[in-house]
C-alpha positions in Angstrom: 53.0 148.0 4.1 53.6 144.5 5.8 57.4 143.4 6.1 57.6 140.2 4.0 60.1 137.8 2.5 63.5 137.7 3.0 63.4 141.1 5.2 61.0 139.4 7.7 63.0 136.5 8.0 66.1 138.2 8.7 63.9 140.1 11.7 62.6 136.9 13.0 66.3 135.2 13.0 67.7 138.2 14.7 65.2 138.8 17.5 63.2 135.6 18.1 65.5 134.8 21.1 64.7 137.9 22.9 60.9 138.2 22.2 60.5 134.5 23.3 62.4 135.3 26.3 60.3 138.2 27.2 57.1 136.5 26.6 58.2 133.3 28.5 58.9 135.3 31.5 55.6 136.5 31.6 53.2 133.7 30.5 55.5 130.6 31.0 57.3 128.2 28.5 54.3 126.4 27.5 52.3 129.2 26.1 55.3 131.1 25.0 56.0 129.8 21.5 52.2 130.5 20.2 52.5 134.0 21.6 55.7 134.7 20.1 54.6 133.8 16.8 51.3 136.1 17.4 53.7 138.9 18.3 56.0 138.4 15.2 52.7 138.5 12.9 51.6 141.5 14.7 54.7 143.3 14.2 55.1 142.4 10.7 51.5 143.6 9.8 52.1 146.9 11.2 55.7 147.4 10.3 55.2 150.6 8.5 54.9 152.3 11.8 58.4 151.3 12.5 60.8 154.4 12.6 64.5 153.7 12.8 65.1 157.5 14.1 63.1 156.9 17.0 63.9 153.2 18.2 65.5 150.1 17.4 63.8 146.8 15.8 64.0 145.2 19.3 62.1 147.7 21.0 59.4 147.8 18.1 59.2 144.1 18.4 58.9 144.5 22.4 56.0 146.8 21.8 54.2 144.3 19.6 54.9 141.4 22.6 53.8 143.8 25.1 50.3 144.4 23.1 50.2 140.6 22.8 50.4 139.9 26.2 47.9 142.4 27.0 45.5 140.2 24.9 46.5 137.2 26.9 46.3 139.0 30.5 44.3 135.8 31.9 47.6 133.7 31.0 50.0 136.0 32.3 48.1 136.5 35.4 48.1 132.7 36.3 51.6 132.2 35.4 52.6 135.1 37.5 50.9 133.9 40.4 52.9 130.6 40.3 56.3 131.9 40.0 58.3 130.8 42.7 62.4 130.8 43.6 64.0 127.4 44.3 65.5 127.3 47.8 69.1 128.5 48.2 70.7 131.7 49.6 68.7 134.1 51.4 69.9 136.8 49.2 68.8 135.2 45.8 66.4 138.0 44.2 62.7 137.2 44.3 61.2 136.7 40.9 64.3 135.9 39.3 63.4 136.5 35.7 65.8 134.2 34.2 64.0 131.0 36.3 60.6 129.5 35.5 58.5 127.2 37.8 59.7 123.4 37.8 57.5 121.3 35.5 56.8 117.8 37.0 59.5 118.3 39.8 62.1 118.8 37.4 65.2 121.4 37.5 63.8 125.0 36.9 64.2 126.0 32.9 66.5 128.8 32.1 64.8 130.7 29.4 67.7 133.0 28.0 70.5 135.2 29.7 70.0 138.9 29.7 73.1 139.3 27.2 70.4 138.9 24.7 69.3 142.6 25.7 72.8 144.1 26.1 72.0 146.5 23.5 69.0 147.9 25.1 70.7 148.8 28.6 71.5 152.4 29.4 73.2 153.9 32.3 69.8 154.3 33.8 68.7 150.6 33.6 68.0 148.9 36.9 67.6 145.1 37.3 67.7 145.2 41.0 65.0 143.1 42.6 62.1 145.2 44.4 63.1 143.2 47.2 65.4 140.2 48.3 64.1 136.9 49.1 63.3 136.0 52.9 61.0 133.0 52.6 58.7 131.1 50.7 55.8 133.3 52.1 57.3 136.6 51.0 57.9 135.3 47.5 54.2 134.8 47.1 53.4 138.0 48.7 55.6 139.8 46.2 54.1 138.1 43.0 50.5 138.7 44.3 51.6 142.6 44.6 52.9 142.4 41.0 49.9 140.5 39.8 47.7 143.2 41.4 49.6 146.2 39.6 47.8 148.2 36.9 48.6 146.1 33.4 50.5 149.5 32.7 52.6 149.6 35.7 53.6 145.9 35.6 54.7 146.1 31.9 57.0 149.0 33.2 58.2 147.3 36.2 58.6 144.0 34.4 60.7 145.7 31.5 62.9 147.2 33.8 63.6 144.4 36.4 63.0 141.5 34.2 64.4 142.4 30.7 66.9 144.9 32.0 65.8 147.6 29.5 66.5 151.3 30.6 64.2 153.8 31.2 64.7 155.2 27.7 64.0 151.9 26.0 61.0 151.2 27.9 59.7 154.8 27.0 60.1 153.7 23.5 58.2 150.4 23.9 55.2 151.8 26.1 55.1 155.3 23.9 55.9 157.1 27.2 58.0 159.8 28.0 61.3 159.2 30.0 60.3 161.2 32.6 57.2 159.4 33.1 58.8 156.0 33.2 61.1 157.3 35.7 58.5 158.6 37.9 56.3 155.7 37.4 59.3 153.0 38.6 59.7 155.1 41.8 56.1 154.8 42.6 55.7 151.4 41.7 58.4 150.1 43.8 57.2 152.3 47.1 54.0 150.7 46.2 55.0 147.1 46.1 57.1 147.4 49.3 54.3 148.9 51.0 51.8 146.3 49.6 54.2 143.7 50.5 54.8 145.0 54.4 51.2 145.0 54.8 50.3 141.7 53.7 52.9 140.5 56.2 51.4 141.8 59.3 
């Protein structure tokens, strides 16, 4: 049975900032509002599948957001290819999840701080970037490698790095086992480093 009325309004108010942030990082701030609405509509329609014994409301909504993003893969890919980090310290992480591309020369927009996901982090969360920034060309290589990932792998990587979700949280969002998430993250990191190294030669 769909979730409606005051309960639906409360769910939206409690989680819209975090869901919008996840989607904005993946498709950009222009496309994010419509996709956020689409994700909530999906979650409310399928609310009878939510099981509080298995996970939190936030994780259920992240699952709906991930499904919605799959339906808009082309929009996501175009945005990810455009992601760049402003100049600055050479140790700034590549693809900082809190920074979006500048619009018309304006300062990069901040989406939301990771504090919105503090309840999803665990001892196994790892927001460390795959590689630290060296030059503009390397930034582009990293994002091309991320775009080239299998969609399942991209979801795992970005939930870990950009949303600071623990491995157990990722497993719940994507309906996987924790051991599968753990092994996938290790494999994805190795593949990305190899890919970036190969394209730099």
